[in-house]
C-alpha positions as CSV (number, residue, x, y, z in Angstrom):
1,M,0.0,0.0,0.0
2,H,1.1,3.5,-0.8
3,Q,0.1,6.7,1.1
4,I,-0.2,10.2,-0.3
5,K,-0.4,13.1,2.1
6,T,-1.9,16.3,0.7
7,K,-3.9,19.4,1.3
8,V,-7.5,19.7,0.0
9,M,-7.7,22.6,-2.5
10,G,-10.6,25.1,-2.8
11,V,-11.7,24.9,0.8
12,T,-12.6,28.7,0.8
13,K,-14.9,28.4,-2.2
14,R,-18.7,27.9,-2.4
15,N,-20.3,24.8,-3.7
16,D,-22.7,24.9,-6.7
17,D,-25.7,25.1,-4.3
18,G,-24.1,28.2,-2.7
19,E,-23.1,26.6,0.6
20,N,-19.8,27.9,2.0
21,R,-17.2,25.1,2.3
22,Q,-15.8,26.8,5.4
23,D,-19.2,26.3,7.1
24,I,-19.2,22.7,6.0
25,I,-15.7,22.0,7.4
26,K,-16.5,23.7,10.7
27,R,-19.6,21.5,11.0
28,L,-17.6,18.4,10.2
29,A,-14.9,19.4,12.7
30,I,-17.5,19.8,15.5
31,S,-19.3,16.5,14.7
32,G,-16.1,14.5,15.3
33,N,-17.4,11.4,13.5
34,A,-17.8,12.5,9.9
35,F,-17.4,10.2,6.9
36,F,-14.9,11.4,4.3
37,Y,-14.5,10.1,0.7
38,L,-13.1,10.9,-2.8
39,E,-15.2,11.1,-5.9
40,R,-13.8,10.9,-9.4
41,E,-15.2,13.6,-11.8
42,A,-14.2,12.4,-15.2
43,N,-16.6,14.8,-16.9
44,N,-15.4,17.9,-15.0
45,P,-15.1,20.7,-17.7
46,H,-12.1,22.3,-16.0
47,D,-10.0,19.3,-15.3
48,K,-10.4,15.8,-16.9
49,N,-8.6,14.3,-13.9
50,A,-10.6,16.0,-11.2
51,I,-11.2,14.2,-7.9
52,S,-13.4,16.0,-5.4
53,V,-13.2,15.5,-1.6
54,W,-16.5,15.0,0.4
55,G,-17.4,14.9,4.0
56,D,-20.8,13.6,5.1
57,Y,-22.2,14.1,1.5
58,D,-21.0,17.7,1.2
59,Q,-18.2,18.7,-1.0
60,I,-15.3,20.4,0.8
61,G,-12.8,20.8,-2.1
62,Y,-10.6,19.0,-4.6
63,L,-7.3,17.2,-4.7
64,S,-4.6,19.3,-6.4
65,R,-4.2,18.9,-10.1
66,E,-0.8,17.2,-9.5
67,V,-2.3,14.6,-7.2
68,S,-5.4,14.1,-9.3
69,E,-3.3,13.6,-12.4
70,N,-1.5,10.7,-10.7
71,L,-4.6,9.1,-9.1
72,A,-7.2,9.5,-11.8
73,P,-5.8,6.8,-14.2
74,H,-5.5,4.5,-11.2
75,I,-9.1,5.0,-10.2
76,D,-10.3,4.8,-13.8
77,N,-8.6,1.4,-14.1
78,G,-10.4,0.0,-11.1
79,G,-7.7,0.9,-8.5
80,Y,-8.9,1.4,-4.9
81,V,-8.2,4.6,-2.9
82,K,-9.6,5.8,0.4
83,I,-9.1,8.6,2.9
84,A,-7.2,7.1,5.8
85,N,-6.7,10.2,7.9
86,I,-7.9,13.7,8.0
87,R,-6.7,16.8,9.9
88,I,-8.5,20.1,10.0
89,T,-6.3,23.1,10.6
90,G,-6.9,26.8,11.3
91,G,-10.2,28.3,12.5
92,T,-8.4,30.4,15.1
93,G,-8.1,34.2,15.6
94,D,-4.8,34.4,13.8
95,R,-5.8,31.8,11.1
96,P,-9.6,32.2,10.6
97,N,-9.8,30.1,7.5
98,M,-9.9,26.3,8.0
99,G,-7.7,24.0,6.0
100,V,-8.0,20.2,5.5
101,N,-5.0,17.9,5.2
102,I,-5.6,14.3,4.3
103,T,-3.7,11.0,3.9
104,I,-4.9,8.8,1.1
105,D,-4.3,5.0,1.0
106,V,-3.7,3.7,-2.5
107,K,-4.0,0.0,-3.1
108,W,-3.0,-1.3,-6.5
109,T,-6.0,-3.6,-6.6
110,S,-9.7,-3.1,-7.3
111,S,-10.8,-5.0,-4.2
112,P,-12.0,-2.6,-1.4
113,G,-11.6,-5.4,1.1
114,A,-7.9,-5.7,0.4
115,I,-7.1,-2.6,2.4
């Protein structure tokens, strides 16, 4: 198994429904037991390799183009990835915007049970 540690991009943007991602991240941080996952967006008009990051069914951002460029072909070919660890940063007086750092487990098999 291979691990990728990366920041989630676009965490200060709004989702298509107008919801502020910072508000979503704050809610997820408070809940303490949120479910996080990745979603491949092969038809994204801005990036054919796009992979979005979700928490409890709300989008919180995207993987960087560099990370997505490496992971997208793997996912498209049936490879398995999952978010193994998440750390929310910021949200303090000197750093009001929250950030999200994740660790992604990459298994070179298509079987989710193999991780």
